[in-house]
N, C-alpha and C positions, 0 to 999 in steps of 0.2 A: 399329210397331215389330216387326221380324220377327227372329227367331233362325234361323240356318241352320248345319246341320252339315253336312259335306262329306265325302265319300268319292268316288273316281274316277267321274265323271260320274253320280253319284246324290247328291241333296241332301234333307235334310230340313230342313223350315222350319215354324216356327210363327208363322202369321199370322193375325190376326182371330180369336184363339182355336183355330185348328183347326190339328192336325197334318197337314201334306201332304208327300208325296214327290214330288221333282222329279227326272226323269232326262233326260239329254241324249242325243238320238239325232240322226242325221245322214242327210240325203237326198240323193240323188247323190254320196254319198261325201264331201261337203265343206260342206254347209249345215247348221248346227247348229239343231235344233228342241228348244226345252224342252217336256218332257211333264210335266204336273201331274196328280198323282193327288189329287184332291180332290173333296168332296161339294159345295163351295161353288159358288155360282151356279147349280147343277142344280135343277130341279123337285123339289120332295118327294116326289112320287109315285113318282120313279125310273123313268121310261119310257125315259130316255136313258141309254145306257152311256158315251158319250164324244162329243167335238166337236173338230173342227179350226176355228180361225178364224185363217186368213191364215198367221201364221208359229208359233203355239203350238197345242199339244193339250192339252185337260183329260179326263181319265178318272176315272169313280168308283174309290175305292180298292177296292172289292171286285173289280175286274177286274185289279187290278196285275200278275196271272200270266197275262191272257188275250193271249196274242201277236196272235190274229185281230184284235181290237179295236184294239191298237195299229198293226199293219199297214194296216188300212182307214183309219184318221185320218192315217198318214203318207202313204198314198196320195193323201189330199186336200191334203196339203201339198204333194207333188210336182205336183199338178195347179195348184196356186197358183203355183209357181215357174218352171214349164216355159215360160209365155209370157214371163217376165221373161228368161229365159236366151236366148230365142229373140230376143228384140229388141236384146240386148247386140251381136250380129254387125252388124245394121243401123246401131246407134250408131258402132260403131268403122268401120265401112265409109263412113259420111258423114264422119266425121271425117277419115280418110284421104283421101276425094274432095274436101274441103274445102281440106285441106292445114294446118289449124289446128283447135283443139278450140273449139267454139262452146259457151258454157255451156247453150244451149237444148237440144243435143243429150242433155245428162244427162235431160232428160224423156221421151226415147223410153222407156227401161226403166220409168221411172214409168207409162207408158200401159200396159205389159206387166202391171203390177201390178193394173191394173183390169180386165183382160181376165176372167180366171176368175171373181172374185166378180160381176161384171154378168152374165156369160152364166149362171152358176149362178142368179142371181136371176130372170132376164128369159126364158131360153130353157129350155122346159121338155124338149125333146129333149136339151139339153146337161145339165141336171141329172139327167135319167135314166140316161144315159151314164155321168156321174159316179158316180152311186150302184152302179150295176150294175157297173162295173169295180172300184170299191172292196170291193163284197160278194164278188166272184168272188176277189179277192186273200185276204180274210178267208177264206173257205170253205175255203183250202188248209191252214189251221192246225187244223181239226177232223177228228175221226175220224168223227163221225156226219153225213156230208156230206148225205144224203138230207133228215133233219129239219132240220138248220140252212138248207138251201137254200129249205125250205118257209118257215120262220120269216123268213128274209131276204125272200122273195118278199111276204110279208105286210106286213113294213116297208116296201118300196118301195111297194106299193099303198095304202099308209095315212098315211105319216109324211112325205112330201117334197111334198106338193102336185102330184102326178102323176095324170093321168087314165089309169090304166092298173089293168087285173084282176089279181089274185093269180095267175091261170094265164098271163096274158103276161108277168108278171115272171118266174114260175118257168121259162118258155121262154127268155127272154133270159138268165138266170142259169145254164141248163144249155148255153148255145151254148159 
């Protein structure tokens, strides 16, 4: 049983004995994304600040005012939704071409839902691009850019199953 307190786009929930803050953000200006500020489900060592899983974001409560981490994770959500949004014109185009709506056409955007997760999982270059792109966006929200860039290069070279040196990651982040 969860207790939820609500103010405009900010929710406070007590679930599983843990107080969490839930904010509602939007990507592309119209797709709602719930952001859960909670320690629940994270490793106890605290090595991960946040994560995006398809359509939701979880961030540790101590980073509730860190706009950089939020924007990093929102960028991952955009990367998830982009193939879906690009398959919609294909679906509507086929619908128009056929002259009627075949229920099979509804699977076209569903295929789009698989593109980002599968590419992120299976293609190292895509995973590298995805993280470098998100860290570049995150970097815009910090004053100490040089120090943060070094930290992000370390993360990219050690935390994402990427075969890249810290120096190469630093070069990609500075482009």
